[in-house]
C-alpha positions, 0 to 999 in steps of 0.5 A: 374440673377443666384444667389447663397445664402449661408446660405439659411436655416437661417433667412435672407438667407431663405427670400433672396431666396424667394425674388429673386425667386419671381422676377424670378431670378435663385436662388441656395440655399446652407446650412448645412441642409440635404434636397432633393430639386431642386436647393439646395446644401449641405455644409459639416459643418465640412469641407465646400468645396466651391471649389466644388460649384464654380468649377461646377457652375457659378453665377452672384451674391453670397450672403453670409448669413452664419456665427454666429450671437450671440454676447454673445456666441462669448465671450464663443466660440471666435474660432468658431465665428472667423471660421464662420465669418472670416475664411470661408469668406476667403475660399469662396473668394479664391474659387471664385478667382479660379473658378468664379472671375466675381461673385459679392459677398455680405458679411453680416457684422454687425453694431457691427463693430462700437461698441459704436459710438461717434456720431449719425447717424453712417456713413460708414466712422465712426471709427470702435471700436468693443466691442465683438469678434463678432464685431472684426470678422465681421471687419476682414471679411470686410478686407478680402473682401477688400483684394480680391478686391484690390489684385485680382479684385473680385467684393465684398461689405460688408453690415453692417446690423443693428438690423434685425428682422422679421418672422422666427427669433428665437433669440434676443430681440423679440424672447426673449421677446415673450418667457418671455411673453408666460411664464409670470405669473406677471411681466418680466425682461429685461436687460438694462434701456430701454433707449438704442436705436437701428436702427431696420430694418424689413426683408422685407426691408433687402431683397429689400436693397440687391436687390438695392445693387446688381443693383447699388453698386460699388462692390469695396471692400467697405461697406454699412449700411443696416438699417432703419435710424430711432432710437428707444428706447428699451422701445418704442419697447417693448410697441409696441410689447406688444400692438401687442400681446394684453398683459398687463404685467409689464416690469422691466428693470434691469439696467444691460447691456449684455456684448458686447451690445452697448448703442445707434445706428442709421445709416446714410443710405444715401449711401444705398438710393443712390442705390435706396433703400426706407424703406417700413415698419414702426416699428409698421408694422414689429412688428405686422407682427412678432407677427402675425407669432408667434401667428399663429404658436403657437410657444413655 
């Protein structure tokens, strides 16, 4: 397959490039980072010209890993978040419509579209009630994908990714926790009560989920949950993390939640499993891999 990965220098994008290349696919990477490499396209961050890409090259699959992924910053800079997570999707799909209409398009959406669900596990048909600009903008991106499929026949699908983690991720819970542990002289503080739950999915499982989607998904403008299907409390995850780092530090939860953060998540992954996906990594294995990565590189 000829695959284009937009946002190839980011956390999920870089792993996606490596995974599909390891399978022998022809992968073109594209991002805003200036570098001179074979099969790499530079995107202007201020005026991204997707027409230039699709008018010159043809692809079987386009995986869009671009966009902002910071819930709190979306409250501070909602216009920027809208541009990166919604407006750019329209521009990409409009270019595909003109120059490469048979290309399968995978949009990275988020579990943030669900907000605080009324029941678990969360099926794709659950009501969408975002609680942040980020969540709304991901919802808009899904609607744009549906628009281009229904009105123009483009093969699109939106992957609602839950709590992704793994090597190279330098933000969110595990990175923040590592930074605090590295600087701690006594106890550390974390937001929330520790009883909040998330559905964590390791990067090694995300890339195989994408492969399953490419091969079996209908690309009919619909959505699919990308998750492990398992619910873990933040307190449980922190204990596993501390054990992996071999640290004995007291953790105090403040009881205050960050704005825009939901309380409980667990996905129904029946649809993803129907595409042939199977979870390979346990939470402990994934966290051990992440901690080995930060320790090996002595990251600050």
